[in-house]
N, C-alpha and C positions, 0 to 999 in steps of 0.2 A: 504493500500500500504506500509506503514511504517513497519507493521508487516511482510509482505511478504519479503521486503528487509532485514529486520533484520534476518529472518530465513535463507535466502540465504547467508548472510554474515557469520552466525554461521556455516553453513554446509561447506562453502568454507574454512573458517579459520581452522576448524578441519581436513579437507582433506589435507591442507598444512602441518600440523604437524604429521599426520599419516605417518608411514613409514614401509617398509618391509626390514629386514636386514638378509642377508644370512650368518648365523653364521659359516657354514661349509666352506665358501669361504674365511674367514678371517684367517690370519696367524700371529703368533707372530713375532715381529721384529727380524731381523737376529742376532742382538747383545744382545739378552736378556740373563740374567744370571739365576736367580732363579724364579722371578715373573715378568710378564709383564701384564700391565693393559691398556685396551682401554675403555674409556667411550663411550657408544653407545646411551644413551638417558638420559635426565635429565629434570625434571620439579619440581614444588614445592611439589609434592606428592611422587616422587620416583626417584632413580638414578639406571641406569642399566649399568653393566660393563661386558665386555668379559675379562676373566682372564686366563692367561697361568701360570702353576706351574710346574717347573722342579724338584725341591727338596721338598719344603714344605712351609707352612705358620705357623708361631709361634702361640702358644695359645694366644687368645685375646677374648674380648667380646665387645659388643656395648651397650653403656648406653641408647641411645635414639631410636634406630631403630631395626626393624626386618629384617632379611636377608633371601632371598629365593635363593637357589642355585640349578642349574640343571647341572649335569655332561654331557658334550658333548663328550669329548674324554679322554682316559687314565683311569687309576685306581689309587686309593690311600687308605690310612688308615686314616679314619676320626675319630677324637675325638669330641664328642658333649656332653657336660656336663660330666657325669660319664661313658658314653658308648663309646666304640671304635669298629669300624666295617669297612669293606671294601666297598668302593663306586666305581661304574662303570658307563659307559655311559647309560643315561636314568634315573639314580637315581635323585630324587628330595629331597632336604633337606629344612625344615623350621626351621630356627634358631631364636627363640624369643630373644628380647633384654635382656641383662644380662646373657645369657648362654655362658660359655666359649667354644671355639671351635678352632680346629687346623686341619691341614691335612699334611700328609707325602705322597708325590707322589711315587707310585710303578713304574708307567710309566708316562711320561710327560702328564699333564692334561690340558684340556681346559674346562672352566666352564662359565656359564652365572650366574651372581650374580645380583639380583634385591633387592634393599634396600629401605625400606619405613619407615619414610618419607625420603625426600631428604638427601643424605649422605653428611657428612662433616668429614674431617680427625680428628677433635677433638673428635669425637664419639668413635673412636677405642682405646681400652685400652689393651695394651699388658701385659701379666701376666708373673711373674718370672718362670723360669724353675725349677721344683722340682727335688730333688735328685733322686727319683725313676725313673723319666723320663730320666735322664742322664744315669743311670744304664741300663735301658731298651734298650736304643739306642746302647749300646756297643755290 
């Protein structure tokens, strides 16, 4: 009987934490400037964010976690390591820890970002802008 009750408790507790989130129904705050972030899930193993990008995200890397990004809306120019390419809705990016990355929005973007393990702000390290990047943007 104890085993049966334990199994029921585990099933019910997992059902309480499971959730369905309609990412297409969510919208950026009306007053957002360049980047807006909404945390949609968080536990000890991962953190999930819905992120809106109007202009871009500066080059940075993560010391401790891997980031998985799916483009939901918009297009952008993504730099991932030494590669630069166009991203569009439906694209999936796997960004291992330690790999520099940045994005410049061509049109406003909405992305799902899942970071493992749990994300902390101390893990993000912004990189200085290089001279050739400044000249490229002119």
